[in-house]
DRENFI-622071 format. One record per residue (C-alpha): residue number from 1; residue in one letter; x negated, y, z. Coordinates in steps of 0.5 Angstrom, whole numbers, always signed. Example, Ala and Ser with C-alpha at 12.3 -4.5 7.8 and 13.67 -1.06 7.14 Angstrom:
<atoms>
{atom 1,"a",{-25,-9,+16}}
{atom 2,"s",{-27,-2,+14}}
</atoms>
This chain:
<atoms>
{atom 1,"m",{+70,+25,+15}}
{atom 2,"a",{+71,+20,+20}}
{atom 3,"v",{+63,+16,+21}}
{atom 4,"l",{+61,+10,+23}}
{atom 5,"t",{+56,+8,+28}}
{atom 6,"w",{+52,+2,+30}}
{atom 7,"d",{+54,-1,+37}}
{atom 8,"i",{+46,-1,+40}}
{atom 9,"e",{+49,-3,+48}}
{atom 10,"e",{+54,-9,+45}}
{atom 11,"n",{+48,-11,+40}}
{atom 12,"l",{+44,-11,+45}}
{atom 13,"k",{+48,-17,+49}}
{atom 14,"k",{+47,-21,+43}}
{atom 15,"l",{+40,-21,+43}}
{atom 16,"p",{+36,-28,+42}}
{atom 17,"d",{+31,-30,+49}}
{atom 18,"s",{+26,-33,+44}}
{atom 19,"p",{+20,-31,+40}}
{atom 20,"g",{+21,-27,+33}}
{atom 21,"v",{+20,-20,+30}}
{atom 22,"y",{+25,-13,+31}}
{atom 23,"m",{+25,-8,+27}}
{atom 24,"h",{+28,+0,+28}}
{atom 25,"k",{+32,+3,+23}}
{atom 26,"d",{+34,+10,+22}}
{atom 27,"k",{+41,+13,+19}}
{atom 28,"l",{+39,+11,+13}}
{atom 29,"g",{+37,+4,+14}}
{atom 30,"q",{+30,+5,+13}}
{atom 31,"v",{+24,+1,+17}}
{atom 32,"i",{+21,+6,+23}}
{atom 33,"y",{+18,+0,+27}}
{atom 34,"v",{+16,-6,+27}}
{atom 35,"g",{+15,-11,+33}}
{atom 36,"k",{+14,-17,+36}}
{atom 37,"a",{+16,-21,+41}}
{atom 38,"v",{+15,-27,+46}}
{atom 39,"s",{+23,-26,+48}}
{atom 40,"l",{+26,-21,+43}}
{atom 41,"k",{+32,-21,+49}}
{atom 42,"s",{+27,-18,+54}}
{atom 43,"r",{+23,-13,+49}}
{atom 44,"v",{+28,-9,+45}}
{atom 45,"r",{+31,-7,+51}}
{atom 46,"q",{+27,-4,+53}}
{atom 47,"y",{+26,+1,+48}}
{atom 48,"f",{+33,+4,+50}}
{atom 49,"r",{+33,+2,+58}}
{atom 50,"a",{+26,+6,+60}}
{atom 51,"s",{+26,+11,+54}}
{atom 52,"g",{+25,+16,+59}}
{atom 53,"k",{+19,+14,+62}}
{atom 54,"a",{+16,+12,+55}}
{atom 55,"d",{+10,+17,+52}}
{atom 56,"m",{+12,+22,+47}}
{atom 57,"k",{+11,+17,+41}}
{atom 58,"v",{+17,+12,+43}}
{atom 59,"r",{+22,+18,+45}}
{atom 60,"s",{+21,+20,+38}}
{atom 61,"m",{+23,+14,+35}}
{atom 62,"v",{+27,+11,+40}}
{atom 63,"s",{+32,+19,+39}}
{atom 64,"h",{+32,+16,+31}}
{atom 65,"i",{+34,+9,+32}}
{atom 66,"a",{+41,+8,+29}}
{atom 67,"e",{+40,+0,+29}}
{atom 68,"f",{+36,-5,+30}}
{atom 69,"e",{+35,-12,+27}}
{atom 70,"y",{+30,-19,+28}}
{atom 71,"i",{+29,-25,+26}}
{atom 72,"t",{+27,-30,+30}}
{atom 73,"c",{+21,-34,+29}}
{atom 74,"g",{+19,-42,+32}}
{atom 75,"s",{+12,-38,+36}}
{atom 76,"e",{+9,-32,+38}}
{atom 77,"m",{+3,-33,+34}}
{atom 78,"e",{+9,-34,+27}}
{atom 79,"a",{+12,-28,+31}}
{atom 80,"l",{+6,-24,+29}}
{atom 81,"i",{+3,-27,+23}}
{atom 82,"l",{+11,-24,+20}}
{atom 83,"e",{+10,-18,+23}}
{atom 84,"c",{+3,-16,+20}}
{atom 85,"n",{+7,-18,+14}}
{atom 86,"l",{+13,-13,+15}}
{atom 87,"i",{+9,-8,+16}}
{atom 88,"k",{+4,-8,+10}}
{atom 89,"k",{+12,-9,+6}}
{atom 90,"y",{+15,-2,+9}}
{atom 91,"k",{+9,+2,+12}}
{atom 92,"p",{+14,+5,+19}}
{atom 93,"k",{+13,+11,+20}}
{atom 94,"y",{+12,+9,+28}}
{atom 95,"n",{+7,+4,+26}}
{atom 96,"v",{+0,+8,+27}}
{atom 97,"i",{-4,+2,+27}}
{atom 98,"l",{-3,-3,+20}}
{atom 99,"r",{-5,-10,+21}}
{atom 100,"d",{-8,-14,+16}}
{atom 101,"d",{-6,-21,+16}}
{atom 102,"k",{-13,-22,+12}}
{atom 103,"t",{-18,-20,+18}}
{atom 104,"y",{-15,-27,+21}}
{atom 105,"p",{-20,-32,+20}}
{atom 106,"y",{-16,-38,+16}}
{atom 107,"i",{-21,-45,+17}}
{atom 108,"k",{-23,-48,+10}}
{atom 109,"i",{-25,-55,+7}}
{atom 110,"t",{-28,-53,+1}}
{atom 111,"a",{-27,-58,-6}}
{atom 112,"n",{-32,-56,-10}}
{atom 113,"e",{-37,-59,-7}}
{atom 114,"e",{-39,-68,-7}}
{atom 115,"y",{-39,-67,+0}}
{atom 116,"p",{-35,-62,+3}}
{atom 117,"r",{-36,-58,+9}}
{atom 118,"v",{-30,-55,+14}}
{atom 119,"l",{-32,-47,+15}}
{atom 120,"k",{-30,-41,+18}}
{atom 121,"t",{-27,-35,+12}}
{atom 122,"r",{-23,-29,+12}}
{atom 123,"r",{-22,-30,+5}}
{atom 124,"v",{-17,-33,+1}}
{atom 125,"d",{-19,-35,-6}}
{atom 126,"k",{-16,-39,-12}}
{atom 127,"d",{-21,-46,-10}}
{atom 128,"n",{-18,-51,-10}}
{atom 129,"a",{-20,-52,-4}}
{atom 130,"r",{-16,-53,+3}}
{atom 131,"y",{-14,-47,+8}}
{atom 132,"f",{-11,-48,+15}}
{atom 133,"g",{-8,-42,+18}}
{atom 134,"p",{-9,-36,+19}}
{atom 135,"y",{-10,-35,+26}}
{atom 136,"a",{-10,-31,+32}}
{atom 137,"d",{-15,-34,+36}}
{atom 138,"v",{-22,-33,+33}}
{atom 139,"a",{-24,-37,+39}}
{atom 140,"a",{-20,-42,+38}}
{atom 141,"v",{-22,-43,+31}}
{atom 142,"n",{-30,-44,+33}}
{atom 143,"a",{-28,-49,+38}}
{atom 144,"a",{-25,-53,+33}}
{atom 145,"i",{-30,-53,+27}}
{atom 146,"d",{-36,-55,+33}}
{atom 147,"l",{-31,-61,+36}}
{atom 148,"l",{-29,-63,+27}}
{atom 149,"n",{-37,-62,+27}}
{atom 150,"e",{-38,-66,+33}}
{atom 151,"i",{-33,-72,+31}}
{atom 152,"f",{-34,-74,+24}}
{atom 153,"m",{-41,-70,+24}}
{atom 154,"l",{-40,-67,+17}}
{atom 155,"k",{-46,-63,+12}}
{atom 156,"g",{-46,-55,+15}}
{atom 157,"c",{-51,-53,+10}}
{atom 158,"s",{-48,-49,+3}}
{atom 159,"a",{-53,-54,-1}}
{atom 160,"g",{-49,-59,-7}}
{atom 161,"k",{-57,-61,-9}}
{atom 162,"f",{-62,-64,-6}}
{atom 163,"p",{-70,-66,-9}}
{atom 164,"a",{-72,-73,-8}}
{atom 165,"n",{-76,-71,-3}}
{atom 166,"a",{-72,-67,+2}}
{atom 167,"k",{-73,-68,+10}}
{atom 168,"p",{-67,-67,+14}}
{atom 169,"c",{-66,-61,+18}}
{atom 170,"l",{-66,-61,+26}}
{atom 171,"n",{-57,-62,+25}}
{atom 172,"y",{-59,-69,+23}}
{atom 173,"h",{-65,-71,+29}}
{atom 174,"i",{-60,-69,+34}}
{atom 175,"g",{-55,-73,+31}}
{atom 176,"r",{-50,-67,+28}}
{atom 177,"c",{-51,-69,+21}}
{atom 178,"r",{-50,-76,+18}}
{atom 179,"g",{-56,-74,+12}}
{atom 180,"v",{-53,-72,+7}}
{atom 181,"c",{-59,-69,+3}}
{atom 182,"i",{-63,-76,+5}}
{atom 183,"g",{-58,-80,+1}}
{atom 184,"n",{-55,-83,+8}}
{atom 185,"v",{-48,-83,+7}}
{atom 186,"d",{-43,-87,+4}}
{atom 187,"k",{-39,-82,-1}}
{atom 188,"a",{-32,-85,+1}}
{atom 189,"e",{-33,-86,+8}}
{atom 190,"y",{-34,-79,+8}}
{atom 191,"g",{-28,-77,+5}}
{atom 192,"k",{-24,-82,+10}}
{atom 193,"a",{-27,-77,+15}}
{atom 194,"v",{-26,-71,+11}}
{atom 195,"e",{-18,-72,+12}}
{atom 196,"q",{-19,-74,+18}}
{atom 197,"a",{-21,-68,+20}}
{atom 198,"a",{-15,-65,+15}}
{atom 199,"e",{-11,-69,+20}}
{atom 200,"i",{-13,-65,+25}}
{atom 201,"l",{-12,-59,+23}}
{atom 202,"g",{-5,-60,+19}}
{atom 203,"g",{-2,-61,+26}}
{atom 204,"r",{-2,-68,+27}}
{atom 205,"n",{-7,-69,+32}}
{atom 206,"k",{-3,-74,+36}}
{atom 207,"g",{-10,-79,+37}}
{atom 208,"a",{-15,-74,+36}}
{atom 209,"l",{-12,-71,+43}}
{atom 210,"e",{-11,-78,+47}}
{atom 211,"y",{-18,-80,+45}}
{atom 212,"l",{-21,-73,+47}}
{atom 213,"k",{-17,-73,+54}}
{atom 214,"s",{-20,-81,+55}}
{atom 215,"e",{-27,-78,+53}}
{atom 216,"m",{-26,-72,+58}}
{atom 217,"d",{-23,-78,+64}}
{atom 218,"m",{-29,-82,+62}}
{atom 219,"a",{-34,-76,+63}}
{atom 220,"a",{-31,-73,+70}}
{atom 221,"g",{-31,-80,+72}}
{atom 222,"e",{-38,-80,+71}}
{atom 223,"l",{-39,-73,+75}}
{atom 224,"n",{-42,-71,+68}}
{atom 225,"f",{-37,-64,+69}}
{atom 226,"e",{-40,-60,+64}}
{atom 227,"r",{-39,-65,+59}}
{atom 228,"a",{-31,-66,+62}}
{atom 229,"a",{-30,-58,+61}}
{atom 230,"q",{-33,-58,+53}}
{atom 231,"l",{-28,-63,+52}}
{atom 232,"r",{-23,-59,+55}}
{atom 233,"d",{-24,-53,+51}}
{atom 234,"h",{-24,-58,+45}}
{atom 235,"i",{-18,-60,+47}}
{atom 236,"e",{-14,-53,+47}}
{atom 237,"a",{-18,-52,+42}}
{atom 238,"v",{-13,-57,+37}}
{atom 239,"k",{-8,-55,+40}}
{atom 240,"s",{-9,-48,+39}}
{atom 241,"l",{-10,-50,+32}}
{atom 242,"g",{-4,-56,+32}}
{atom 243,"e",{+1,-51,+32}}
{atom 244,"q",{+5,-50,+26}}
{atom 245,"q",{+5,-43,+21}}
{atom 246,"r",{+11,-44,+19}}
{atom 247,"v",{+10,-37,+16}}
{atom 248,"a",{+4,-37,+12}}
{atom 249,"l",{+4,-44,+8}}
{atom 250,"l",{-2,-42,+3}}
{atom 251,"g",{-2,-47,-5}}
{atom 252,"l",{+6,-45,-4}}
{atom 253,"p",{+8,-42,-10}}
{atom 254,"d",{+13,-37,-9}}
{atom 255,"t",{+19,-39,-6}}
{atom 256,"d",{+26,-37,-5}}
{atom 257,"m",{+31,-40,+0}}
{atom 258,"v",{+39,-38,-1}}
{atom 259,"l",{+42,-41,+5}}
{atom 260,"i",{+50,-39,+6}}
{atom 261,"l",{+53,-36,+13}}
{atom 262,"r",{+60,-36,+14}}
{atom 263,"s",{+61,-30,+19}}
{atom 264,"e",{+69,-28,+23}}
{atom 265,"k",{+71,-24,+16}}
{atom 266,"s",{+67,-25,+10}}
{atom 267,"q",{+62,-30,+6}}
{atom 268,"y",{+55,-28,+4}}
{atom 269,"a",{+49,-31,+2}}
{atom 270,"v",{+42,-30,+5}}
{atom 271,"l",{+36,-30,+0}}
{atom 272,"f",{+30,-30,+4}}
{atom 273,"f",{+24,-28,+0}}
{atom 274,"v",{+17,-32,+0}}
{atom 275,"r",{+12,-29,-4}}
{atom 276,"e",{+4,-31,-4}}
{atom 277,"g",{+5,-37,+1}}
{atom 278,"k",{+8,-32,+6}}
{atom 279,"l",{+15,-31,+9}}
{atom 280,"s",{+16,-23,+6}}
{atom 281,"g",{+23,-21,+9}}
{atom 282,"r",{+30,-23,+6}}
{atom 283,"e",{+37,-20,+4}}
{atom 284,"s",{+45,-22,+6}}
{atom 285,"y",{+49,-21,-1}}
{atom 286,"p",{+57,-20,+1}}
{atom 287,"l",{+61,-27,-3}}
{atom 288,"i",{+68,-28,-5}}
{atom 289,"a",{+70,-34,-4}}
{atom 290,"e",{+75,-39,-3}}
{atom 291,"a",{+76,-40,+6}}
{atom 292,"g",{+75,-48,+3}}
{atom 293,"e",{+70,-48,-1}}
{atom 294,"e",{+64,-53,+1}}
{atom 295,"a",{+58,-49,+2}}
{atom 296,"r",{+54,-53,-3}}
{atom 297,"d",{+57,-51,-8}}
{atom 298,"i",{+58,-43,-7}}
{atom 299,"a",{+50,-43,-6}}
{atom 300,"a",{+50,-46,-14}}
{atom 301,"a",{+55,-41,-16}}
{atom 302,"f",{+51,-36,-13}}
{atom 303,"i",{+44,-39,-15}}
{atom 304,"k",{+47,-38,-23}}
{atom 305,"q",{+50,-30,-23}}
{atom 306,"y",{+43,-29,-18}}
{atom 307,"y",{+38,-30,-23}}
{atom 308,"m",{+43,-29,-30}}
{atom 309,"d",{+38,-23,-30}}
{atom 310,"s",{+33,-23,-25}}
{atom 311,"a",{+27,-19,-27}}
{atom 312,"v",{+23,-25,-23}}
{atom 313,"i",{+25,-32,-21}}
{atom 314,"p",{+20,-35,-17}}
{atom 315,"k",{+18,-44,-19}}
{atom 316,"e",{+22,-47,-13}}
{atom 317,"v",{+29,-46,-9}}
{atom 318,"i",{+30,-48,-3}}
{atom 319,"v",{+37,-49,-1}}
{atom 320,"m",{+40,-53,+4}}
{atom 321,"e",{+43,-59,+2}}
{atom 322,"e",{+43,-62,-5}}
{atom 323,"m",{+48,-60,-11}}
{atom 324,"p",{+52,-61,-16}}
{atom 325,"e",{+49,-62,-24}}
{atom 326,"k",{+42,-59,-20}}
{atom 327,"e",{+38,-61,-26}}
{atom 328,"l",{+42,-57,-31}}
{atom 329,"l",{+41,-51,-26}}
{atom 330,"e",{+35,-53,-26}}
{atom 331,"a",{+35,-54,-32}}
{atom 332,"y",{+38,-47,-34}}
{atom 333,"l",{+32,-43,-29}}
{atom 334,"a",{+27,-45,-33}}
{atom 335,"k",{+30,-42,-39}}
{atom 336,"l",{+31,-36,-36}}
{atom 337,"s",{+24,-35,-33}}
{atom 338,"g",{+20,-39,-39}}
{atom 339,"h",{+17,-44,-33}}
{atom 340,"a",{+20,-50,-29}}
{atom 341,"v",{+24,-48,-24}}
{atom 342,"k",{+25,-54,-18}}
{atom 343,"i",{+32,-53,-14}}
{atom 344,"t",{+29,-57,-7}}
{atom 345,"v",{+33,-60,+0}}
{atom 346,"p",{+25,-61,+4}}
{atom 347,"r",{+27,-67,+9}}
{atom 348,"r",{+19,-66,+12}}
{atom 349,"g",{+13,-62,+13}}
{atom 350,"d",{+12,-55,+12}}
{atom 351,"k",{+19,-52,+7}}
{atom 352,"k",{+23,-57,+12}}
{atom 353,"a",{+20,-53,+17}}
{atom 354,"l",{+20,-46,+14}}
{atom 355,"l",{+29,-48,+12}}
{atom 356,"d",{+30,-49,+19}}
{atom 357,"l",{+27,-42,+21}}
{atom 358,"a",{+31,-39,+17}}
{atom 359,"k",{+37,-43,+18}}
{atom 360,"k",{+36,-41,+24}}
{atom 361,"d",{+35,-33,+24}}
{atom 362,"v",{+42,-34,+20}}
{atom 363,"g",{+45,-36,+26}}
{atom 364,"e",{+43,-31,+30}}
{atom 365,"m",{+45,-26,+23}}
{atom 366,"a",{+53,-29,+25}}
{atom 367,"k",{+53,-25,+31}}
{atom 368,"s",{+53,-17,+27}}
{atom 369,"i",{+52,-18,+20}}
{atom 370,"d",{+60,-16,+19}}
{atom 371,"e",{+58,-10,+23}}
{atom 372,"k",{+52,-8,+19}}
{atom 373,"a",{+57,-9,+13}}
{atom 374,"k",{+62,-3,+15}}
{atom 375,"l",{+55,+1,+17}}
{atom 376,"q",{+53,+0,+10}}
{atom 377,"r",{+59,+2,+7}}
{atom 378,"e",{+59,+8,+10}}
{atom 379,"r",{+52,+10,+8}}
{atom 380,"k",{+53,+9,+1}}
{atom 381,"r",{+59,+15,+2}}
{atom 382,"e",{+55,+19,+6}}
{atom 383,"l",{+50,+17,+0}}
{atom 384,"g",{+55,+19,-6}}
{atom 385,"a",{+57,+24,-2}}
{atom 386,"e",{+51,+28,-2}}
{atom 387,"l",{+50,+26,-11}}
{atom 388,"h",{+55,+29,-12}}
{atom 389,"r",{+55,+36,-10}}
{atom 390,"i",{+49,+36,-13}}
{atom 391,"l",{+52,+34,-19}}
{atom 392,"s",{+58,+38,-19}}
{atom 393,"g",{+55,+44,-17}}
{atom 394,"g",{+57,+44,-10}}
{atom 395,"e",{+65,+42,-11}}
{atom 396,"d",{+68,+38,-7}}
{atom 397,"g",{+72,+33,-9}}
{atom 398,"y",{+67,+26,-8}}
{atom 399,"s",{+72,+20,-10}}
{atom 400,"g",{+68,+15,-5}}
{atom 401,"e",{+65,+11,-12}}
{atom 402,"e",{+58,+8,-11}}
{atom 403,"y",{+53,+11,-16}}
{atom 404,"r",{+49,+6,-19}}
{atom 405,"i",{+42,+10,-20}}
{atom 406,"e",{+36,+7,-24}}
{atom 407,"s",{+29,+11,-23}}
{atom 408,"y",{+23,+10,-28}}
{atom 409,"d",{+15,+12,-28}}
{atom 410,"i",{+10,+11,-32}}
{atom 411,"s",{+3,+8,-30}}
{atom 412,"n",{-4,+8,-34}}
{atom 413,"t",{-11,+8,-32}}
{atom 414,"n",{-14,+14,-36}}
{atom 415,"g",{-8,+13,-43}}
{atom 416,"v",{-11,+6,-41}}
{atom 417,"d",{-6,-1,-41}}
{atom 418,"t",{+0,+4,-40}}
{atom 419,"v",{+7,+1,-37}}
{atom 420,"g",{+13,+4,-35}}
{atom 421,"g",{+18,+1,-29}}
{atom 422,"m",{+25,+2,-28}}
{atom 423,"v",{+28,+0,-21}}
{atom 424,"v",{+36,+1,-19}}
{atom 425,"f",{+39,+3,-13}}
{atom 426,"e",{+46,+1,-11}}
{atom 427,"g",{+49,+6,-6}}
{atom 428,"a",{+43,+6,-1}}
{atom 429,"a",{+39,-1,-3}}
{atom 430,"p",{+35,-3,-9}}
{atom 431,"k",{+37,-8,-13}}
{atom 432,"r",{+32,-12,-14}}
{atom 433,"k",{+34,-17,-20}}
{atom 434,"d",{+35,-11,-24}}
{atom 435,"y",{+29,-8,-25}}
{atom 436,"r",{+26,-9,-31}}
{atom 437,"r",{+18,-7,-33}}
{atom 438,"f",{+15,-5,-41}}
{atom 439,"k",{+9,-5,-44}}
{atom 440,"v",{+8,+3,-48}}
{atom 441,"r",{+7,+1,-56}}
{atom 442,"t",{+7,+7,-59}}
{atom 443,"v",{+4,+12,-54}}
{atom 444,"s",{-4,+12,-55}}
{atom 445,"g",{-7,+16,-49}}
{atom 446,"a",{-4,+20,-43}}
{atom 447,"d",{+1,+21,-46}}
{atom 448,"d",{+7,+21,-40}}
{atom 449,"y",{+11,+25,-43}}
{atom 450,"g",{+11,+20,-50}}
{atom 451,"s",{+10,+14,-45}}
{atom 452,"l",{+17,+16,-41}}
{atom 453,"r",{+21,+17,-49}}
{atom 454,"e",{+19,+11,-51}}
{atom 455,"v",{+21,+7,-44}}
{atom 456,"i",{+29,+11,-44}}
{atom 457,"y",{+29,+9,-52}}
{atom 458,"r",{+28,+1,-51}}
{atom 459,"r",{+33,+1,-46}}
{atom 460,"f",{+38,+4,-47}}
{atom 461,"a",{+37,+1,-55}}
{atom 462,"r",{+37,-6,-50}}
{atom 463,"a",{+44,-4,-49}}
{atom 464,"q",{+46,-2,-56}}
{atom 465,"a",{+44,-9,-58}}
{atom 466,"g",{+48,-12,-53}}
{atom 467,"d",{+43,-14,-49}}
{atom 468,"p",{+45,-17,-43}}
{atom 469,"g",{+40,-16,-38}}
{atom 470,"f",{+41,-9,-40}}
{atom 471,"s",{+48,-8,-41}}
{atom 472,"r",{+50,-4,-35}}
{atom 473,"l",{+49,+2,-36}}
{atom 474,"p",{+47,+7,-29}}
{atom 475,"d",{+51,+13,-27}}
{atom 476,"l",{+45,+18,-27}}
{atom 477,"l",{+38,+18,-28}}
{atom 478,"l",{+33,+20,-23}}
{atom 479,"v",{+26,+21,-27}}
{atom 480,"d",{+19,+22,-23}}
{atom 481,"g",{+16,+29,-24}}
{atom 482,"g",{+19,+35,-27}}
{atom 483,"k",{+24,+41,-32}}
{atom 484,"n",{+18,+37,-37}}
{atom 485,"q",{+20,+30,-35}}
{atom 486,"v",{+28,+32,-35}}
{atom 487,"s",{+28,+35,-41}}
{atom 488,"a",{+23,+28,-45}}
{atom 489,"a",{+29,+24,-42}}
{atom 490,"e",{+35,+28,-44}}
{atom 491,"a",{+32,+28,-51}}
{atom 492,"v",{+32,+21,-52}}
{atom 493,"l",{+40,+21,-49}}
{atom 494,"g",{+42,+26,-53}}
{atom 495,"a",{+39,+23,-60}}
{atom 496,"m",{+43,+17,-59}}
{atom 497,"k",{+49,+20,-56}}
{atom 498,"i",{+48,+17,-49}}
{atom 499,"n",{+52,+22,-43}}
{atom 500,"i",{+47,+21,-37}}
{atom 501,"p",{+46,+25,-31}}
{atom 502,"v",{+38,+26,-32}}
{atom 503,"l",{+34,+29,-24}}
{atom 504,"g",{+28,+29,-23}}
{atom 505,"m",{+24,+27,-17}}
{atom 506,"v",{+19,+34,-15}}
{atom 507,"k",{+14,+32,-10}}
{atom 508,"d",{+10,+38,-6}}
{atom 509,"d",{+3,+39,-6}}
{atom 510,"h",{+2,+34,+0}}
{atom 511,"h",{+6,+27,-5}}
{atom 512,"r",{+11,+28,-1}}
{atom 513,"t",{+19,+28,-4}}
{atom 514,"r",{+21,+35,-4}}
{atom 515,"g",{+27,+36,-9}}
{atom 516,"l",{+32,+34,-15}}
{atom 517,"v",{+31,+39,-21}}
{atom 518,"y",{+38,+38,-25}}
{atom 519,"g",{+41,+43,-29}}
{atom 520,"g",{+35,+46,-30}}
{atom 521,"e",{+35,+48,-22}}
{atom 522,"e",{+31,+45,-17}}
{atom 523,"t",{+35,+44,-10}}
{atom 524,"d",{+31,+43,-4}}
{atom 525,"l",{+31,+37,+0}}
{atom 526,"k",{+29,+39,+6}}
{atom 527,"n",{+37,+41,+9}}
{atom 528,"s",{+39,+34,+7}}
{atom 529,"p",{+35,+29,+11}}
{atom 530,"v",{+40,+24,+9}}
{atom 531,"l",{+38,+24,+1}}
{atom 532,"y",{+31,+27,+3}}
{atom 533,"k",{+29,+20,+6}}
{atom 534,"y",{+33,+16,+0}}
{atom 535,"i",{+31,+21,-6}}
{atom 536,"g",{+23,+19,-2}}
{atom 537,"t",{+24,+12,-1}}
{atom 538,"v",{+27,+12,-9}}
{atom 539,"q",{+21,+15,-11}}
{atom 540,"e",{+16,+11,-7}}
{atom 541,"e",{+19,+5,-9}}
{atom 542,"t",{+19,+6,-18}}
{atom 543,"h",{+12,+9,-16}}
{atom 544,"r",{+9,+2,-13}}
{atom 545,"f",{+13,-3,-18}}
{atom 546,"a",{+10,+1,-24}}
{atom 547,"i",{+3,+1,-21}}
{atom 548,"e",{+4,-6,-19}}
{atom 549,"y",{+5,-8,-26}}
{atom 550,"h",{+0,-3,-29}}
{atom 551,"r",{-5,-7,-24}}
{atom 552,"g",{-3,-13,-26}}
{atom 553,"l",{-5,-12,-34}}
{atom 554,"r",{-11,-9,-32}}
{atom 555,"d",{-14,-15,-28}}
{atom 556,"k",{-12,-20,-33}}
{atom 557,"k",{-14,-16,-39}}
{atom 558,"m",{-21,-17,-34}}
{atom 559,"r",{-20,-23,-33}}
{atom 560,"s",{-19,-27,-39}}
{atom 561,"s",{-24,-22,-44}}
{atom 562,"a",{-30,-25,-41}}
{atom 563,"l",{-28,-32,-42}}
{atom 564,"d",{-26,-30,-49}}
{atom 565,"n",{-33,-28,-50}}
{atom 566,"i",{-36,-35,-50}}
{atom 567,"e",{-36,-40,-56}}
{atom 568,"g",{-32,-45,-55}}
{atom 569,"v",{-27,-42,-50}}
{atom 570,"g",{-20,-41,-52}}
{atom 571,"a",{-14,-39,-50}}
{atom 572,"k",{-13,-47,-48}}
{atom 573,"r",{-20,-47,-44}}
{atom 574,"r",{-20,-41,-42}}
{atom 575,"n",{-13,-42,-38}}
{atom 576,"a",{-15,-49,-34}}
{atom 577,"l",{-22,-46,-32}}
{atom 578,"l",{-19,-41,-29}}
{atom 579,"a",{-12,-45,-27}}
{atom 580,"h",{-19,-50,-24}}
{atom 581,"f",{-23,-46,-21}}
{atom 582,"g",{-19,-40,-19}}
{atom 583,"s",{-23,-34,-20}}
{atom 584,"i",{-28,-32,-26}}
{atom 585,"e",{-33,-31,-20}}
{atom 586,"s",{-32,-39,-18}}
{atom 587,"i",{-33,-40,-25}}
{atom 588,"k",{-40,-36,-26}}
{atom 589,"g",{-43,-40,-20}}
{atom 590,"a",{-40,-47,-23}}
{atom 591,"s",{-45,-52,-25}}
{atom 592,"v",{-45,-56,-32}}
{atom 593,"d",{-43,-62,-29}}
{atom 594,"e",{-38,-57,-24}}
{atom 595,"l",{-35,-54,-30}}
{atom 596,"c",{-34,-61,-35}}
{atom 597,"q",{-29,-64,-30}}
{atom 598,"v",{-25,-59,-33}}
{atom 599,"k",{-20,-62,-38}}
{atom 600,"g",{-22,-61,-45}}
{atom 601,"m",{-28,-59,-43}}
{atom 602,"t",{-35,-61,-47}}
{atom 603,"k",{-42,-62,-45}}
{atom 604,"a",{-44,-57,-50}}
{atom 605,"v",{-38,-51,-48}}
{atom 606,"a",{-40,-52,-41}}
{atom 607,"g",{-46,-51,-43}}
{atom 608,"n",{-45,-44,-46}}
{atom 609,"i",{-40,-42,-41}}
{atom 610,"v",{-46,-44,-36}}
{atom 611,"d",{-51,-40,-41}}
{atom 612,"y",{-47,-34,-42}}
{atom 613,"f",{-46,-32,-34}}
{atom 614,"n",{-54,-34,-33}}
{atom 615,"p",{-58,-31,-38}}
{atom 616,"v",{-65,-33,-38}}
</atoms>
């Protein structure tokens, strides 16, 4: 069998001389290293030009690189944050130090205060405050906060209320605070100053820079060089913070971006994912479409089919151009998801910048996507042949079909809130829109076998009932575990007269994938590196999906139960409180007046909440 290889040398020539993130991949297509670069062209080439002079770790990594992929960014800062997001997502083997973007500071303008403050934070809460960042330059953040407080004389203390005989602090006496504590401030005027500070943080800093430069020139003209140097530092801080961070957009709901790519030979839909305000990856899907068909019509057709039975539908889908029947398509997605969905073409602001970034990246993808598609087809064939050998007992005769695999795992905490996760792989790649989640209903306690039987039964019962979301059956099932788990699944399938092979994914004493159990026998995967890596990937993805659902249910239950115990707080007020304050901790610290700002809240119920969380 001829093995197709990806021409690294040829694709190195296609690299752009621009900032971005690169991902080295092994023969299976797994990401083994993520890095950032000011120039992708220069940085990625270094691995293959001088690898013999590199240290042992780099030489080892380069020996396993079968291909590389990259995502272009608008600046080095954007590349840095995206690098962190992708390292967290893929956990690559050769990224020893995993940086976490939560270690980077944000600038926060408080919301639940009569006179808001500007401060630095490394934690983002759902408290209706405005956050800007994250930023890589901590010194610039500190300098910018000092600058904003100096220019606008904003409140620096955390106190929300002051006694009638309050005495102003040192900041007031040295002209760095307006005297909020002594009632010396017009609220409307203060609010205007806060908005001006927000404009600077949002990148609309032209006026501020012109003002600071004129002040610096004046100070230098008066030979006040110390003041001039201070203003120079302020200018640099404002410029640094003015770089729009398009890969981390706080407050942006979960969003997908759909772009159409036309290469020399094929057409693709490219889907970018924005989760929790962060660009977290992309996937491409080959399309069958007429050459002359308009991109907007192709995008509309893709959206209809992709989300038809998807487990996750975002609240917003960004597209390149207005599409026909947009309102009808939005109503269709809303009906599928149970929540409102917007289809938008951004014209300005952060979303437009994010779309422009994606357009640029898709342009770069066009240079090599056909070659990667060929490589992916060959990879699928190689995996299929390996699976065929196990299922057929070592016989040849693999016909080249692509196996559709469903993998199952059970998750609970001491038998509480038990859930099942089902992930789907077609060939070498996950098919995330076909993932499904199950809340176990009939099993009590930590009974993984019983829970697995329930999940398998419900999945195939839905298929037999004609549910379109479960109608496509797999070629084989994978379950997390050994012979007992396989027997549990086989018992259900046998009772339902369904003939699908079941394989168990066995782990070693170090909790790493060891082998596959089929027909009562275990196959050691160490001698099959391609299948070994693939099964390990499937097993980890199934575990992640199941435990993520379990944690979400557990956290939701913990959040709800505290409020449900308070007299006068039903489901509607509970949801309104959480939407307004963002967390139980913020509700605990709220005053009666602050609680009364929530829609539908009465003073009596607000008093009950304060008394519940602050008992005498």
